[in-house]
N, C-alpha and C positions, 0 to 999 in steps of 0.2 A: 876787225874780226868781230863777228856777231857773238853775243853772249851765249855760252853753252848752258842749256837748261834741260831738265828731264823731258819737257815737251818736245824740244828740238831733237833730242836723241831719239825718242820714240818715232818721230816723223821721218828721221833719216834712214832707219832700217839698217840692214847690213851687218857685217861681222862686228864692227866697232860698237854698234848699239847692243848686240847680243852680249858681247864681252862685258860691257858696263853694266848690264842688267843681271848677269849671272851671280855676283856676290849678294845681291838683294834677295834672289831666289834661295840661295843657300842659307841665308839667315832665316828666311821664312820656314825652310825645311826643319830648322832646329827650334821652331817656336814651341815652347813648353807650357804656354798658357792653357788653362782649362777651357773646355767647351761645355755648355749646358744645354739641356732640353727642359723646356717649360710646358707643362700640360695646361691647356686652356679650354674653356667651353667652346670658344669660337675665335678664329684668327681675325677675319674681317667679314662683313656682311655683303659687301659689293664685289668681293674678290679682286680688288685693286688696292694700290698703296697711295692713292691721292687724297691728301688731307681735305680737299674740297668735295670729295664724293663720300668718303668714309668718315662721316661725322658721328662717331659712335663710342660707346664705352670701350668696346673691344679694340677699336682702332686706336684710341688713346693709349692703350696698353702696349701695343707694338710700335707705335710711332714715337713716343716721347719717353726718355730722351735718346732713344737709339738711332732713329733715322732722321726725322725732320726737326729743324730748328728755326726759331723766329729771331727777329731783331732784338726784341725784349723777351726774356725768358722767365721762367718761374723757378723758385727755389724748391726743387722737388724733395730735398732733404730737410726742409724747414716747414714753413707754413704757406707755401705756394705764393709768397710775396714776389713782386716783380724784381728781377735782377738783370744786369746786362747779359745779352746773348751774342748774336752776331753783330750787335751794335754795342760800342763802349759807352756812349752817352747819347742823350736826346734833349732837346729844349723846344719850348713853345716860342713861336714867332708871334702868333696872335691866336685868337679863338678858333681859327680855321686851318692853322698851319703848324706842323711840327717838323723840326730838322733833326736828322739822325746821323751820327758819325759811325761808319762801319769799322769793325775790328779788322785790322790789316794782317795779312799773311794767312787768312783762313783758306783752307784747301777743300775743294769738293772731292767726291769719291773718284772723279776722273782725273784729278790732279790740277784742274783749273783753279786760279785764285778767285775768291769772291770779290766782286766789284760792284759799283753802282749799277752797271749794266744788267747784272743778274737780278738785282732788286726791282729795277724798273720793269723788267720782263715778268717777274713774279706777280706783279700787280697790273699787268697789261690786259687789253681786251682779248688778245690772242690766247692768253693762258687763263684769265680769271673772269672777265666781265662780259665777253661776247658783245652782243648788241644792246645790252641793258644800259640805262642811263641813270646818272646820279640824280637825287632829288625826286625820283618817281616812287610814290608809295603804292603803285598798282601792284596787286598780288601776282607774283610770277607762278604760274601753275607748274607743278612738277611733283615727282616722287610717288605718284600713285603705283608705279611699278619701277623697280631698279632697272634702268634701260641698258640694253646691250650697246656698247660704244660702236659707233659707225666707223666705216674704213676712213683712213686719213686722220687729219688732226682736228677734225670738227669736235668742239666740246660737247659732251653729253649735256642735255638741258639742265641737269641738277647742279652742274658746276657754277654757271652764272647765277642760278637761284640762290645757292648758298653764299656766293660771293657778295650779292647785294643784301643778303641778310646780315653778313658781317660788316660790310662797308656800304650802307645805303646812299651815302652822299660823297664818296670819294671821287674827285674829279680827275686827278692825275698824280703822278710821282715824277719829280724832275731830279736830275743829277746836278748837283752843285759842282762837284769834282769827282774824281775816281772813287773816293771813299766817303762821300757826303751826299745824302739825298734829302729831299723835302716832300712831305705829303700835304697835298692841298685838298681841303674839303669844300663842298659847295655851301655848307651851313656851318655855323658854330657848333662845336662838339666838345664837351668836357671829357669825352671817353676816348679820344683818338689813341692815347698811350695804351689804354686797356685793350683796344681793338688790335694794336700791334702785338700785344702779348698773347692773343687768344689763338686757339686751335683753328687753323685755316689761314692765318697770315704768315705762313712759313715760307722760306726761301728756297728756290730751286735753281739748277744750273741751266742757263739758256742754251748753251751748245748741245747738251744732251737731249733737250727737247727738239732742237732743230735736226739732229742727227737720227732721231727715232722715226721708224717707218710709219707709225700710227700713234694715236692717242693711247690705245690699249697697250702697245708695246712699252710705251714710256711709263704708263701708270702701274705697270706690274714690276718695273725696275727703275724707279726714279733715281736720279743722281742729286744728292743733297750733300749737306756738310756734317751730318751726325757722326758719332763715333763708331757706328756700324754701318756697313753697306749691304745692299740686298744681293744675295747669291741666287735665290730662287723662291718664287711664290708658287705653291701648288694649291690651286683653288680648292677650298673646302677640306684641305688636308694640312698643310704646314707652310711655314715661312722660315727660311734660313738666312741668317745674317752672318757676315764675317767682319773682323776688326778693320777699321780705317785707321791705319797706323800714323797717318799724317794729320790726325785730328787736332785741332787747335787747343783743346782742353786736356791734352795729355794722352799717352798711349793707352788704348783701352785694355782692361784687365782680362778680357775673355778673347779667345781666338774665334770662337763661333757661338751663336745663339740660335736655337731652333725652337720656335713656337709650334707646338703640335696640337691639333684639334682632338680632344678627348671628351666628348659630350657627356658622358656618365661620371657623376661625382665619385662613385666607388672606384671606377677604373683609374681616375686621377690619383686617388689616395693610394690604392694598391701599387700603382706604378712608382709613386714617390717612396713608399716604404720598402719596395724591392730594389730601389736604386735605378730604375729605368728612367725616372725623371728627377731632376734636382729641384724643381719647383712645381707645385700644384696650386693653381689659382682657383678663384670662385668657390672657396670652401664654405659650406653652410655652417652657421654657428653651432648647430647641434652635433657637428662632426669634430669640433676642435678638441674637446676633452679626450676623445678616443685617440686622436693622432698624438697628443701630447702625453699619453700614457706611456708611449715609447720615449725614453729620456733623450734619445738621439735626435728628436725632431721638435720643432716649434712652429707656431702659427703666429704670423704678424699681420697687423691691419687694424682697421677700425673705421669710423665714420669719415665720409668724404664729402666734398662740395657737389653732391648730387642727391636729388630727392626722387623717390619712386612715386609714380602717379598711375591713376587710371584716367583715360581720356575719353571724351564723348563726341560722337558725330551727331550734331543737332539736326541733320537732314533725315535721320531715321524717323519713321512715323511715330514711334513711341517716345522718342527723345526730343521731339520738336518743342514740346512744352517744357519750359525751364523748371517748372515745379517738379517734374519727374526726375530731372537731373539733380535737383536739390534734394530730393528724397534719397537718392543714391548716396549723396555725401553725408547725410545724417544718420544713415543706417550703419555706418562703419565704426566699430570699436577699434580705433587705431592703436590704442595702448595694449589691448589684448593681443594684436598682431605682433607688436614689438616684444611683449613679454613672452609669448609662447613660441613664436617662430625665430625670434632673434635673440632669445635668452637675455633680453635687456641690453644687448650690445649696441643698440642704436637708439633713436628717440623719435617722438612726434615733433616735427618742427613747426614754426609760426608761419605756415603757408609757404608759397614759393618765393623764399628769400632767405638770406644767410646773414649772420651777424657781421661777417667781414665787409658788408656794404657800409659799415660805419654809420655816418649820420643819415644815411638813406634807409637804414633798417627800421622797420615799424615794430618796436618791441612789444607793443600792446595788442598786435594782431594775433589771430589764432585760426586754426583750421575749423570747419564747421563741427559744432559739438555733436557727440554721439547722443542722439535723441530719437530712439525708435518711434515714440508716439508722434513726434512731429513729422517724421518721415511718412508714417501712415496718413496723417492728416493731409500732407501735401499730395499724396497719391489720390486721396479721395477728392481734394479740390481739383485735381487735373482730370478726374473721371477716368483714371487708368483701370482697365478691365482685366489685367493679368495677361495680356498678350506677350508672347515670348520676345525677349530682347537678347540678341547674340552678343557673345563676349569672345572675340578672337584672341587666341592664346598661342604663345610659342612654348615649347617644352624646355623650360628652365634656362631660357636665354639670360634671364636675371636670376640671381640666387634666390631660391625659395619661391620661384615664380608660380609654380603649379600648386604648391601647398597654399600660398597666399590667395590664389584665385578660388580655390575650393572653399577657403574660409569666407571670402568675400560673398560668394554666391550663396552661402548659407545665411550670412548676415542680411543680405538683400532679400532672400526668401522669407525671412522672419517678419519682415515689414510688408510683404505682399508683392515683391518685385519678382518676376519670372525671368530670371537671367540664365541663358543656356551657353555653356562653354563650347566653342568650336575651335579645335586644335588645328593650327596651321604650321606649314613646314618652314616658312621663311618670311622676311619682312615684305616682300612684294605681295604675298597673299594676305598679310595683315592690313596693308595699306590700300588694297584694291577697292576702287569705288564701286559699290554694289548695294542692293537693298539689305544685305546682311552685315553691312559695316555699321556698328553702333557703339560698342565699348571695346577698348583695347588697352593694353599696358604700355607704358613708356617710362622714361626717367629724364629729368631735366638737370643739367649742370649749370654752374655759374662760372663762366670763363674768365671773368674779372670782376672787381669789386664795385659793380653798379648794376641796378636792375635791367638796364638795357641788354645785359649779357644773358639774361634768362627769360623774364616774362616777355619782353619785346621780341628777342631773338627767336623764341620758340613759339610764341602764341600771337605775336603782332602781325602786321600786314604780310610780311614775308617769313613768318615763322612756319614751321612744318605743318602745323594744323590747318593754317589757312591755305598753304600752297597745295595741299592735297584735297582741299574742299570740305573739310570736316566742320569747321566752325568759323564764324566771323562776327564782329560786333563793331558797328560804326563808331560808337563813342570811344571804345578802347583803341581803335586804330588811329583816331585823331589824338588821343593822349600819347600813344606810342611815338608819333611824330614830335609832339611837344617834348617828350622825355629825351628824345634823341637830339634835339636842336637848341633847347634852353640852356642857359648858363646860370639861372636863378635856382640855387639848390633847394631853398624852401619851397618854391613853386613846384620843382621837380618832385620833391618828396610827397607833396600833397596829390600830385597827379599819379604817382605810383601807387599810393593808397587807394585812390579811386579805381585804378586798374585791378588791384586785388579784389575789391568789392565786386566788380563786374565779373571777373573771370572765375572767382571762387564761390560767389554767394548769389548774385542776381541771375546771371546767364552762364552757368558753369561750363567752362571749356574743359576743365579737368578737376580732379581733386587729389590733393597730396595725401599719400599714405603714410610714408616715414622717410626720414633721411636714409640715404643708402650707405652701406658699409661694404668693404671689400676685405677678404682675408686670404692670405697666401701662406701655404705650408712649405717648409724647407728643412734640411738637416741643420742642426745647431752648428756643425762644423764650418758651414758657410757663413762668413761675416758679411752680412748684407742688410741694409735697412729698407723697409718698404716706405714708399711715399704716401702721403695722405691723399691718394688719388688712385685711379686705375693704372696710371703710368708706372713703368718699372725702370728704375735707374741702374744702369750697369756701366757708368762712367768710372774713371780712375778715382779711387778713394771710397767707392761703395761696393767693392767685391773683393773678398779675400777667402781662399779655400784652404 
């Protein structure tokens, strides 16, 4: 007699199946767990739930740790250090190979058990890499517009572009047995474990992909292993999740989570105070005291592993000369922005790096000094005549974005730069290649504790800046490859420092403004701890009302 399982019962149909399922339904009807509504500035930018398309701050918030999970996870309630996720252990075979043991008994949202087959598919050409090849440092052009997915299962072009940004040299993944896989790299790589833990290396259910009618159908309702499963994504409106009660990490404490787009800060705060929302995200620092005047509410949060930048398109006629871009960087009083707009709740960091890089961190590095006289001299050397330079801007996608832009424009104006704000509606308009693309806002995160996770991933050969054609530098690209393939830590650190010199001082690709911070308001009666990230953790042990 064949073994009776939930899957065989569901397949059999008929009265017997219905009878066996009825008690489960009855239990669900009596579910007294709370549901919450979370007011956010934006749910997703691309209006899909694919971690390889929605590589954004807002995506991190809804994805982790509610929907998507990787083999190696982060301690969201600690300091984001690596911890076992869908894998229980991993070990180095050699400089190019890592073996991973899967956690047994993990259930996907459709009831399937996680096996090596799902891991192999998650890193396959069909799902991830398309026709791209390992060891190719050729820049993959993408992202100038957020593309509309085509009919069928063809991957949108930005998916393999992001995949090769994350895994430039991954050759294949093999199954050793049902619960063991090996990752094979084409080159030595000291960061394979970090890549496994980063945003985008998350595991999906193979059968759900195969049963979906199209990529878009799958991408709006992916089947994963997280504690909550997707009920409905309403583009530009909301995302509704419900508890995945077979979650390997314990029964989720919430019945439903609803992320609701509320673009205006005042509306998010008012909805929180009235009880319409249980959480209000992206709270500007100057609003914190007002919220906490009501003793029933509190604001949690602080600095995160993300820096706010302004980014340059060196193809623009006025920015082709690096002296002009250097003038931009020296005209900014970053500490004044931190003190005035952030109430001192963040800081000016040491360039595009973080202390958690350990021995790869350049402690004696600094952002370009605030030096208006030097900025004026650089503009004079460049023979800049005051021609207008466009600054494409979203309406507070980032906290304090508009206020920061207005301050920056005045600082630039004081040294002779004629910068003009052009407000755009979405990222497609921000990225679009045209003569008016010159300066824009961005932020960069560190996905793991090595500079390949930030400077290389975001500004190297297949970083976003080069993929959309804003900026490139031959020497930096060669150093990027060295950083990704060398095992000599001292030589890697020297290469990283040279890359900072190029990208921040000699041929500026960007300039760092300040470390980012995120603040979330909620009732004190809800016992919940904010992560040191955009991600919001609603797993067992981190929510009690």
